[in-house]
C-alpha positions as a Markdown table, in Angstrom:
| # | Residue | x | y | z |
|---|---|---|---|---|
| 1 | Unk | -58.7 | 254.1 | 152.8 |
| 2 | Unk | -59.2 | 257.2 | 150.6 |
| 3 | Unk | -62.2 | 256.3 | 148.6 |
| 4 | Unk | -61.9 | 259.6 | 146.7 |
| 5 | Unk | -58.3 | 258.8 | 145.6 |
| 6 | Unk | -58.0 | 255.4 | 143.8 |
| 7 | Unk | -54.2 | 255.8 | 143.4 |
| 8 | Unk | -53.7 | 256.2 | 147.2 |
| 9 | Unk | -56.1 | 253.3 | 147.8 |
| 10 | Unk | -54.0 | 251.1 | 145.5 |
| 11 | Unk | -50.7 | 252.0 | 147.2 |
| 12 | Unk | -52.3 | 251.1 | 150.6 |
| 13 | Unk | -53.1 | 247.7 | 149.1 |
| 14 | Unk | -49.5 | 247.3 | 147.9 |
| 15 | Unk | -48.3 | 248.2 | 151.4 |
| 16 | Unk | -50.7 | 245.7 | 152.9 |
| 17 | Unk | -49.6 | 242.8 | 150.7 |
| 18 | Unk | -45.9 | 243.7 | 150.9 |
| 19 | Unk | -45.8 | 244.1 | 154.7 |
| 20 | Unk | -47.6 | 240.8 | 155.2 |
| 21 | Unk | -45.4 | 239.0 | 152.7 |
| 22 | Unk | -42.1 | 240.4 | 154.0 |
| 23 | Unk | -43.1 | 239.8 | 157.6 |
| 24 | Unk | -43.8 | 236.2 | 156.8 |
| 25 | Unk | -40.5 | 235.9 | 154.8 |
| 26 | Unk | -38.7 | 237.3 | 157.9 |
| 27 | Unk | -40.5 | 234.8 | 160.1 |
| 28 | Unk | -41.8 | 237.5 | 162.3 |
| 29 | Unk | -45.2 | 237.7 | 164.1 |
| 30 | Unk | -47.0 | 241.0 | 164.2 |
| 31 | Unk | -46.0 | 241.3 | 167.8 |
| 32 | Unk | -42.3 | 240.7 | 167.0 |
| 33 | Unk | -42.5 | 243.2 | 164.1 |
| 34 | Unk | -44.2 | 245.7 | 166.4 |
| 35 | Unk | -41.4 | 245.4 | 169.0 |
| 36 | Unk | -38.6 | 245.6 | 166.4 |
| 37 | Unk | -40.1 | 248.6 | 164.6 |
| 38 | Unk | -41.6 | 250.5 | 167.5 |
| 39 | Unk | -45.0 | 250.6 | 165.6 |
| 40 | Unk | -48.0 | 249.4 | 167.6 |
| 41 | Unk | -49.4 | 246.0 | 166.8 |
| 42 | Unk | -52.8 | 247.6 | 166.3 |
| 43 | Unk | -51.3 | 249.9 | 163.6 |
| 44 | Unk | -49.6 | 246.8 | 161.9 |
| 45 | Unk | -52.9 | 244.9 | 161.9 |
| 46 | Unk | -54.6 | 247.9 | 160.2 |
| 47 | Unk | -51.7 | 248.3 | 157.7 |
| 48 | Unk | -51.8 | 244.6 | 156.8 |
| 49 | Unk | -55.6 | 244.9 | 156.3 |
| 50 | Unk | -55.1 | 247.9 | 154.0 |
| 51 | Unk | -57.3 | 250.0 | 156.3 |
| 52 | Unk | -54.9 | 252.6 | 157.7 |
| 53 | Unk | -53.6 | 255.7 | 156.1 |
| 54 | Unk | -50.1 | 255.3 | 157.4 |
| 55 | Unk | -47.4 | 258.0 | 157.6 |
| 56 | Unk | -44.2 | 257.9 | 155.6 |
| 57 | Unk | -42.1 | 257.8 | 158.8 |
| 58 | Unk | -44.1 | 254.8 | 160.1 |
| 59 | Unk | -43.5 | 253.0 | 156.8 |
| 60 | Unk | -39.8 | 253.9 | 157.1 |
| 61 | Unk | -39.6 | 252.2 | 160.5 |
| 62 | Unk | -41.4 | 249.1 | 159.3 |
| 63 | Unk | -39.1 | 248.9 | 156.3 |
| 64 | Unk | -36.1 | 249.2 | 158.5 |
| 65 | Unk | -37.3 | 246.5 | 160.9 |
| 66 | Unk | -38.0 | 244.2 | 157.9 |
| 67 | Unk | -34.5 | 245.1 | 156.6 |
| 68 | Unk | -35.9 | 246.2 | 153.2 |
| 69 | Unk | -36.0 | 249.4 | 151.2 |
| 70 | Unk | -38.9 | 251.8 | 151.7 |
| 71 | Unk | -39.8 | 251.3 | 148.0 |
| 72 | Unk | -40.2 | 247.5 | 148.7 |
| 73 | Unk | -43.3 | 248.4 | 150.7 |
| 74 | Unk | -45.0 | 250.8 | 148.4 |
| 75 | Unk | -44.3 | 249.2 | 145.0 |
| 76 | Unk | -46.9 | 247.0 | 143.3 |
| 77 | Unk | -46.0 | 243.4 | 144.3 |
| 78 | Unk | -46.1 | 242.2 | 140.7 |
| 79 | Unk | -44.2 | 245.1 | 139.2 |
| 80 | Unk | -42.0 | 243.9 | 136.3 |
| 81 | Unk | -39.3 | 246.5 | 136.8 |
| 82 | Unk | -38.4 | 246.9 | 140.5 |
| 83 | Unk | -36.3 | 250.1 | 139.9 |
| 84 | Unk | -39.3 | 251.9 | 138.3 |
| 85 | Unk | -41.9 | 252.5 | 141.1 |
| 86 | Unk | -44.1 | 255.5 | 140.1 |
| 87 | Unk | -46.4 | 255.1 | 143.1 |
| 88 | Unk | -48.2 | 257.9 | 145.1 |
| 89 | Unk | -46.8 | 257.5 | 148.6 |
| 90 | Unk | -48.5 | 260.6 | 150.2 |
| 91 | Unk | -51.4 | 262.8 | 149.4 |
| 92 | Unk | -52.0 | 266.1 | 151.3 |
| 93 | Unk | -55.2 | 267.4 | 152.7 |
| 94 | Unk | -55.4 | 269.9 | 149.9 |
| 95 | Unk | -55.9 | 268.6 | 146.4 |
| 96 | Unk | -52.7 | 268.5 | 144.4 |
| 97 | Unk | -50.2 | 268.1 | 147.3 |
| 98 | Unk | -48.5 | 264.8 | 146.8 |
| 99 | Unk | -45.3 | 262.8 | 147.0 |
| 100 | Unk | -44.7 | 260.2 | 144.3 |
| 101 | Unk | -41.9 | 257.7 | 144.6 |
| 102 | Unk | -40.7 | 257.5 | 141.0 |
| 103 | Unk | -37.8 | 255.2 | 141.1 |
| 104 | Unk | -35.0 | 253.7 | 143.1 |
| 105 | Unk | -31.4 | 252.7 | 142.3 |
| 106 | Unk | -28.7 | 251.1 | 144.4 |
| 107 | Unk | -25.8 | 253.5 | 145.1 |
| 108 | Unk | -22.4 | 252.6 | 146.3 |
| 109 | Unk | -21.2 | 256.0 | 147.4 |
| 110 | Unk | -23.1 | 259.1 | 146.4 |
| 111 | Unk | -25.8 | 260.7 | 144.4 |
| 112 | Unk | -25.4 | 263.9 | 142.5 |
| 113 | Unk | -28.5 | 266.1 | 141.9 |
| 114 | Unk | -28.5 | 268.4 | 138.9 |
| 115 | Unk | -31.0 | 271.0 | 137.6 |
| 116 | Unk | -30.6 | 271.2 | 133.8 |
| 117 | Unk | -31.9 | 273.6 | 131.3 |
| 118 | Unk | -31.6 | 273.3 | 127.5 |
| 119 | Unk | -32.6 | 276.0 | 125.1 |
| 120 | Unk | -34.3 | 275.1 | 121.8 |
| 121 | Unk | -31.8 | 273.3 | 119.5 |
| 122 | Unk | -29.2 | 272.8 | 122.2 |
| 123 | Unk | -27.7 | 269.4 | 123.4 |
| 124 | Unk | -25.6 | 268.1 | 126.3 |
| 125 | Unk | -23.5 | 265.0 | 125.5 |
| 126 | Unk | -21.4 | 263.8 | 128.5 |
| 127 | Unk | -18.8 | 261.1 | 128.4 |
| 128 | Unk | -20.2 | 257.7 | 129.4 |
| 129 | Unk | -19.9 | 257.0 | 133.1 |
| 130 | Unk | -18.1 | 254.1 | 134.7 |
| 131 | Unk | -19.8 | 250.7 | 134.8 |
| 132 | Unk | -22.4 | 250.5 | 137.7 |
| 133 | Unk | -23.4 | 254.2 | 137.5 |
| 134 | Unk | -27.0 | 255.2 | 136.5 |
| 135 | Unk | -28.9 | 258.3 | 135.8 |
| 136 | Unk | -32.5 | 259.3 | 136.7 |
| 137 | Unk | -34.1 | 262.1 | 134.8 |
| 138 | Unk | -37.3 | 264.0 | 135.6 |
| 139 | Unk | -38.6 | 266.6 | 133.2 |
| 140 | Unk | -40.6 | 269.4 | 134.7 |
| 141 | Unk | -40.9 | 271.8 | 131.7 |
| 142 | Unk | -40.9 | 271.1 | 128.0 |
| 143 | Unk | -40.0 | 267.8 | 126.3 |
| 144 | Unk | -36.5 | 266.2 | 126.4 |
| 145 | Unk | -35.1 | 263.9 | 123.8 |
| 146 | Unk | -32.8 | 261.5 | 125.5 |
| 147 | Unk | -30.6 | 259.3 | 123.4 |
| 148 | Unk | -29.2 | 256.2 | 125.1 |
| 149 | Unk | -27.0 | 254.1 | 122.9 |
| 150 | Unk | -29.0 | 253.9 | 119.6 |
| 151 | Unk | -32.4 | 254.4 | 121.4 |
| 152 | Unk | -34.1 | 257.8 | 121.2 |
| 153 | Unk | -36.6 | 258.5 | 124.1 |
| 154 | Unk | -39.0 | 261.4 | 124.3 |
| 155 | Unk | -39.6 | 262.4 | 127.9 |
| 156 | Unk | -42.4 | 265.0 | 128.4 |
| 157 | Unk | -43.0 | 267.3 | 131.4 |
| 158 | Unk | -44.1 | 265.2 | 134.4 |
| 159 | Unk | -42.4 | 262.0 | 133.1 |
| 160 | Unk | -39.1 | 260.3 | 134.2 |
| 161 | Unk | -36.6 | 257.9 | 132.8 |
| 162 | Unk | -33.8 | 255.8 | 134.3 |
| 163 | Unk | -30.8 | 254.2 | 132.5 |
| 164 | Unk | -27.4 | 252.8 | 133.2 |
| 165 | Unk | -25.1 | 255.6 | 132.1 |
| 166 | Unk | -21.9 | 253.6 | 131.2 |
| 167 | Unk | -23.1 | 253.8 | 127.6 |
| 168 | Unk | -23.1 | 256.7 | 125.2 |
| 169 | Unk | -26.0 | 259.1 | 125.9 |
| 170 | Unk | -27.1 | 262.6 | 125.1 |
| 171 | Unk | -29.8 | 265.1 | 126.1 |
| 172 | Unk | -31.3 | 267.1 | 123.3 |
| 173 | Unk | -33.9 | 269.8 | 123.0 |
| 174 | Unk | -35.5 | 269.3 | 119.6 |
| 175 | Unk | -38.6 | 271.4 | 120.4 |
| 176 | Unk | -39.1 | 275.2 | 120.1 |
| 177 | Unk | -39.4 | 275.9 | 123.8 |
| 178 | Unk | -37.0 | 275.5 | 126.8 |
| 179 | Unk | -36.7 | 272.1 | 128.4 |
| 180 | Unk | -36.0 | 271.9 | 132.2 |
| 181 | Unk | -35.2 | 268.7 | 134.0 |
| 182 | Unk | -33.6 | 267.2 | 137.1 |
| 183 | Unk | -30.8 | 264.7 | 136.6 |
| 184 | Unk | -29.6 | 262.4 | 139.4 |
| 185 | Unk | -26.4 | 260.6 | 138.9 |
| 186 | Unk | -26.3 | 257.6 | 141.1 |
| 187 | Unk | -22.7 | 256.5 | 141.7 |
């Protein structure tokens, strides 16, 4: 484990607990999971013990063999909202390099990725989407005011928000500086 990185250590514990729990639920031995995933039994033992810094591709193979989403392995087992993950999944060798799995949503057909920019005082108010669609927003510069129904949400740089987009919603820049964000529409 990465003693110097407590966030990475906690995600290794999540993976450890989740792999063990999901393997038991699937009624698989470590040997059977090893054969099904192509991951060595020795590696699976280390993963379940929380002792191994495992690659994302290895976790992907384990998730596929267990017939679960990748996020089911890295999310805190007791998380109240299973769509909001916000877990460090990878840390580079150089400080600051990282991959954080923010959220997941089930999609029927496609996902649209949009880079958005609102100048101070501007707003974007799309029509509500069909039932079952959702939006994921990640702000990387400035502060976004997101109104969903009657609820106003302030989302600052480095934060994200998800919501079902079949309801009225609007994106507003109420600050004096540009706001830039990424918007995923999950169809």
